[in-house]
C-alpha positions in Angstrom: 16.5 46.0 116.5 18.8 47.3 119.3 21.4 50.0 119.9 24.7 49.2 121.3 27.5 51.4 122.8 31.2 50.6 122.9 33.4 52.5 125.5 37.0 52.9 124.4 39.3 54.2 121.7 41.7 51.7 120.8 42.4 49.0 118.5 40.4 46.6 120.8 37.6 48.7 120.4 37.6 49.2 116.8 37.8 45.3 116.7 34.9 44.9 119.0 32.8 47.7 116.6 34.0 45.9 113.6 32.6 42.4 114.7 29.4 43.9 115.9 28.9 45.5 112.6 28.0 41.9 111.5 24.9 41.4 113.5 21.6 41.6 111.9 19.8 42.6 115.2 21.7 45.7 115.8 20.3 48.9 114.5 23.0 51.7 115.6 26.5 51.3 116.9 28.1 54.1 119.1 31.6 54.5 120.6 32.7 56.9 123.2 35.4 58.3 122.5 36.3 56.0 119.6 38.9 57.0 116.9 39.1 57.8 113.3 38.9 54.3 112.1 36.0 53.3 114.5 34.3 56.9 112.7 34.1 54.7 109.7 31.8 52.4 111.1 30.2 53.8 114.4 29.0 57.2 115.4 31.4 58.5 118.0 31.0 61.0 120.9 33.8 62.8 122.3 33.2 62.3 126.3 35.6 61.4 128.5 35.4 57.8 130.2 35.7 59.5 133.6 32.8 61.8 132.7 30.2 59.0 134.0 27.2 61.3 134.6 27.5 62.5 130.8 27.8 59.1 129.4 24.8 58.0 131.3 22.9 61.0 129.9 24.0 59.9 126.4 22.9 56.3 127.0 19.5 57.7 127.9 19.5 59.9 125.0 20.0 57.2 122.4 18.0 54.4 123.8 21.0 52.2 124.1 20.1 48.6 124.7 23.8 47.3 125.8 26.8 49.0 126.8 30.3 47.2 126.1 33.4 48.1 128.3 36.4 47.7 126.3 39.3 49.0 128.5 40.1 48.1 132.3 40.4 51.5 134.2 36.6 52.1 134.0 36.0 48.5 135.1 38.4 48.8 137.9 36.7 52.3 139.0 33.4 50.5 139.3 31.7 51.8 135.9 29.8 48.8 135.4 28.4 48.9 139.1 27.2 52.4 138.4 25.3 51.5 135.3 24.1 48.3 136.8 22.5 50.4 139.4 20.8 52.4 136.9 19.1 49.1 135.2 21.5 49.7 132.3 22.5 46.4 130.5 26.4 46.4 130.6 29.0 43.9 129.4 32.0 44.4 131.9 32.6 43.0 135.2 32.0 44.7 138.5 34.7 46.8 140.5 34.6 43.6 143.1 35.2 41.3 140.1 37.7 43.5 138.3 40.3 43.1 141.4 41.4 39.9 139.5 42.9 42.6 137.3 43.5 45.4 139.3 45.5 43.9 142.0 48.0 41.5 141.1 48.2 40.7 144.8 44.5 39.9 144.9 44.9 37.6 141.7 47.9 35.8 143.4 45.9 34.8 146.5 43.0 33.8 144.4 45.0 31.4 142.4 46.8 29.9 145.4 43.3 29.4 147.4 41.8 27.4 144.3 45.0 25.4 143.4 45.7 27.6 140.0 49.1 26.7 138.9 51.1 30.1 139.2 54.5 31.0 140.2 56.1 31.3 143.7 55.8 34.8 145.2 56.6 37.3 147.8 54.7 40.5 148.7 56.4 43.9 149.7 55.3 47.2 150.4 58.7 48.5 151.8 62.1 48.6 150.2 64.2 46.9 153.3 61.3 43.9 153.0 61.7 43.7 149.5 65.6 43.4 149.3 65.3 40.7 151.8 62.9 38.9 149.4 64.9 39.5 146.4 68.1 38.1 148.0 65.9 34.9 149.2 64.4 34.4 145.9 67.5 34.7 144.1 68.9 31.7 146.0 65.9 29.7 145.3 65.6 31.0 141.7 69.0 31.9 140.1 67.4 32.0 136.7 65.6 35.5 137.6 62.9 37.0 139.2 60.0 39.1 138.1 59.0 42.4 139.9 55.4 43.6 139.3 53.6 46.5 140.5 50.4 45.6 142.1 48.2 47.9 140.5 47.2 49.0 136.8 50.4 50.2 134.7 49.0 49.7 131.1 50.9 46.5 130.9 54.3 48.1 131.6 54.4 47.3 135.2 56.4 44.2 135.0 60.0 44.0 135.2 62.0 40.6 134.4 65.3 40.9 136.3 68.2 38.6 135.9 70.3 39.7 138.8 69.6 41.3 142.3 71.1 44.9 141.4 68.3 45.2 138.7 65.5 43.8 140.8 66.2 46.2 143.8 66.5 49.2 141.2 63.1 48.2 139.8 61.5 47.9 143.3 63.2 51.3 144.3 61.6 53.0 141.0 58.2 51.4 141.9 57.8 52.2 145.7 60.3 55.1 146.2 60.2 56.9 142.8 56.7 56.0 142.0 57.3 55.2 138.3 53.9 53.8 138.1 52.0 56.1 140.7 50.1 54.4 143.1 50.1 51.0 141.2 53.6 50.6 142.6 53.0 51.0 146.1 52.9 47.5 146.8 55.2 44.9 144.5 54.9 41.3 144.1 58.4 39.5 143.7 58.0 36.2 141.7 60.1 33.6 140.9 60.7 33.5 137.0 59.3 30.7 134.9 61.3 29.7 131.7 58.8 28.8 128.9 56.8 30.1 126.3 53.9 32.7 126.8 50.4 32.3 125.2 46.8 34.1 125.9 43.5 32.5 126.5 40.8 34.3 126.6 37.2 33.3 127.3 33.5 34.2 128.1 32.4 33.5 131.6 28.7 33.9 132.7 29.8 32.8 136.4 28.3 29.2 135.8 29.8 28.2 131.9 33.1 29.5 130.7 34.1 29.0 126.8 37.6 29.9 125.5 38.0 31.7 122.1 41.3 30.6 119.9 44.2 30.9 122.1 46.8 33.6 120.8 50.3 34.9 121.4 51.1 38.3 122.1 54.4 40.3 121.3 54.7 42.5 124.6 58.4 43.9 124.0 59.2 46.8 121.6 62.0 45.2 119.5 62.5 42.4 117.9 63.6 38.9 119.4 61.6 40.2 122.5 64.0 43.0 123.3 63.4 46.4 125.2 60.8 47.7 127.0 57.5 45.9 127.7 54.6 47.4 125.8 50.7 47.2 125.5 51.5 44.8 122.8 53.4 45.1 119.6 51.4 42.5 117.6 49.8 38.8 117.7 48.9 35.8 116.2 46.0 33.1 116.4 45.7 30.0 116.6 49.0 29.1 118.3 50.3 25.9 116.0 52.4 24.5 119.0 49.4 24.3 121.5 48.3 20.4 121.5 44.9 19.0 122.5 46.7 17.6 125.5 47.9 21.1 126.6 44.4 22.5 125.8 43.2 20.0 128.0 45.6 20.9 130.7 44.7 24.3 130.4 40.9 23.9 130.7 41.1 21.2 133.7 43.6 23.0 135.8 43.2 26.5 135.3 39.5 27.2 133.5 37.5 24.7 135.7 39.6 26.0 138.7 38.8 29.4 138.2 35.1 28.9 137.7 35.0 27.0 141.0 37.0 29.6 142.4 34.5 32.5 141.5 31.4 30.4 142.6 33.3 29.6 145.9 34.2 33.1 146.5 30.7 34.5 145.3 32.4 37.1 142.8 29.4 36.1 140.5 31.6 36.9 137.6 30.1 37.9 134.3 31.9 38.7 131.1 35.5 38.2 129.8 38.5 36.6 131.4 41.7 36.6 130.1 44.5 34.4 131.1 47.9 35.3 130.6 50.0 31.8 130.7 53.5 30.6 130.6 53.9 27.2 129.4 57.0 25.4 130.9 58.5 22.3 128.9 56.5 23.0 126.0 55.9 20.0 123.8 57.4 17.3 126.7 55.4 15.0 128.5 55.7 17.2 131.5 54.6 20.4 129.9 52.8 22.5 132.5 50.8 25.9 132.1 51.0 28.6 134.7 48.9 31.8 135.1 51.0 34.9 135.0 48.0 37.0 135.1 44.2 37.8 134.7 42.8 40.3 132.8 39.1 41.0 133.2 38.4 42.5 129.5 39.5 41.5 125.9 43.4 41.9 125.2 44.9 44.4 123.0 46.1 43.5 120.4 44.8 39.9 120.8 41.2 40.7 120.2 42.4 42.3 116.6 43.3 38.5 115.7 40.7 36.5 117.7 37.3 38.4 116.8 38.2 37.9 113.0 38.3 34.1 113.4 34.9 34.0 115.3 31.9 33.0 112.9 29.1 33.7 115.6 27.4 36.8 115.9 29.4 38.7 119.0 26.0 40.4 120.2 24.5 37.1 120.6 27.3 35.6 122.6 27.6 38.7 124.6 24.0 38.4 125.7 24.0 34.6 126.0 26.8 35.7 128.9 24.6 38.4 130.3 21.7 36.0 130.4 23.7 33.1 132.0 23.1 30.7 129.0 26.5 30.4 127.6 25.9 26.7 127.9 23.6 27.0 124.9 26.3 28.7 122.7 28.0 26.7 120.1 31.2 28.7 119.3 32.5 28.1 115.6 35.9 29.5 114.3 37.2 30.1 110.6 39.7 27.6 109.7 42.2 30.1 109.3 45.2 31.9 110.9 45.1 35.6 111.7 48.4 37.9 112.3 48.2 41.3 113.6 51.6 44.0 113.2 51.1 47.0 115.3 52.5 50.1 114.0 53.8 52.4 116.7 54.9 56.2 116.8 58.5 56.8 117.3 59.9 56.5 120.8 56.7 54.1 122.1 56.5 53.2 124.9 58.3 56.2 126.2 57.7 59.7 125.3 56.3 59.7 121.6 55.7 61.8 118.5 52.0 62.6 117.4 50.4 64.4 114.5 52.1 62.7 111.9 50.2 62.1 108.5 49.4 58.5 107.3 49.7 57.5 104.1 48.5 54.5 102.1 45.8 53.2 104.3 43.1 52.9 101.3 45.8 50.6 99.5 46.3 48.6 102.4 42.6 48.2 103.2 42.0 46.8 99.5 44.1 43.8 100.0 41.9 40.4 100.4 41.5 39.3 104.0 43.2 42.3 105.5 41.8 44.7 108.0 43.1 47.8 109.5 42.5 48.3 113.2 42.7 51.9 114.2 44.5 52.3 117.7 45.8 56.0 117.9 44.4 58.2 114.9 42.5 61.3 114.3 40.9 62.4 110.9 41.3 66.0 110.1 40.9 67.7 106.8 40.3 64.5 105.0 43.7 63.2 106.5 44.7 60.7 109.0 47.0 61.3 111.5 49.1 59.6 114.2 47.3 60.6 117.8 49.0 57.9 120.1 51.6 55.4 120.7 50.0 52.5 118.9 48.7 53.8 115.9 47.5 50.9 113.8 47.2 47.2 114.1 47.5 45.7 110.7 45.6 42.2 110.7 45.4 39.6 107.7 43.9 36.2 107.3 45.4 33.1 105.6 45.0 29.3 105.0 48.5 29.1 106.9 50.8 31.0 109.7 53.4 31.8 107.0 50.9 33.2 104.5 49.1 35.5 107.3 52.6 36.5 108.3 53.6 37.5 104.7 50.2 39.2 103.9 50.3 41.5 107.1 54.0 42.7 106.2 52.8 43.3 102.6 50.2 45.5 104.0 52.4 47.1 106.5 54.8 48.3 103.6 51.9 50.1 101.9 51.3 52.0 105.0 53.5 55.1 106.2 54.1 57.7 108.5 56.9 59.7 109.9 58.7 57.7 112.6 56.6 54.6 111.7 57.9 51.6 114.1 57.1 48.0 114.1 58.5 44.4 114.8 59.7 42.6 112.0 59.2 39.0 113.7 55.5 39.0 114.7 54.2 35.5 114.5 57.6 33.9 113.5 57.7 31.7 116.9 54.7 30.0 115.5 56.6 28.7 112.3 59.2 26.8 114.3 56.7 24.1 114.9 54.0 24.7 112.0 
């Protein structure tokens, strides 16, 4: 029997802990710092993720056999390296490997070097140079361009611009006004690709890559993809309009080239790789997947729909990845659809309110094939309270996408807190072709 520590406090980490509870070989699960929902499944400890020495001492005191790192920040800051150097078994990429997420410029150059389909781009670190590139890009791409902060910006450092004025304002905000801090010191100016966005998350041990079910995230805060980008307002999986032919293209043109790329660059990749994809000309003979971004960890909220569909023991898959024996794993999935609707605080993704009491959780949890993953919650005096921008992820499973959507929204109706905000169109894109 083993002891496992999960690092993180969001819905993704709740889903990881929830899935680990199914394992027959795990004795204790710990989570730092966790949230009120995780507290029902694991022992939590209130330590800041930046306090690496204290976490290391906790690992030793609890005889932890495996550490799973959920969020991107500790990976980019080298927490895995710190633990590996101290002979701790850790599932999470190294600082060097995490540059694929931590620097959009590094990722772009990797894609181009290894023939991975991606959009045309320019790099700028001063406003005058950026303005020149914007004018140049709009001549070649009248449909629009995308401005991206080079570094981590919690999923919010991407601005889609339909005209030169908006693009230059976005660049000034990033470079001069430092909207995203040091993350925006350099910017990526990309040609906008029209199409349909999907996410593909895979396990990779440096020699083998095995994808999970594809999903679609809903990043904008309002219905019909309006408003600001968020960390994710919901997701569904699998995506009905992804054909076998498209899956093959994604594997051949992206996953295999990624694998050979990390080998040729001696990255020694070992962990989760997330491909944020845009599919151009979906459903046509010339449909083409492009990579928008890499993430070096499980996505949020995609994890909340993907892991409930996996039949395998998560601990065993993670162990196989670390032992470079992924080729032995036969991933199996439930023949169902999963839909996740995120409940957010009023004002999110800008300044938002917290400390609101949450009602109806038990009633929603009692529904068949409904799982409530907590993202930003606290438990005080026998009540759950909101403590973050994204509060809860309401996930349901059903035999059809339409049924899963209906079930998730029925559960959403049972939950209430002051200022509750959610999108009402999660999963509906999948119904068009379902």
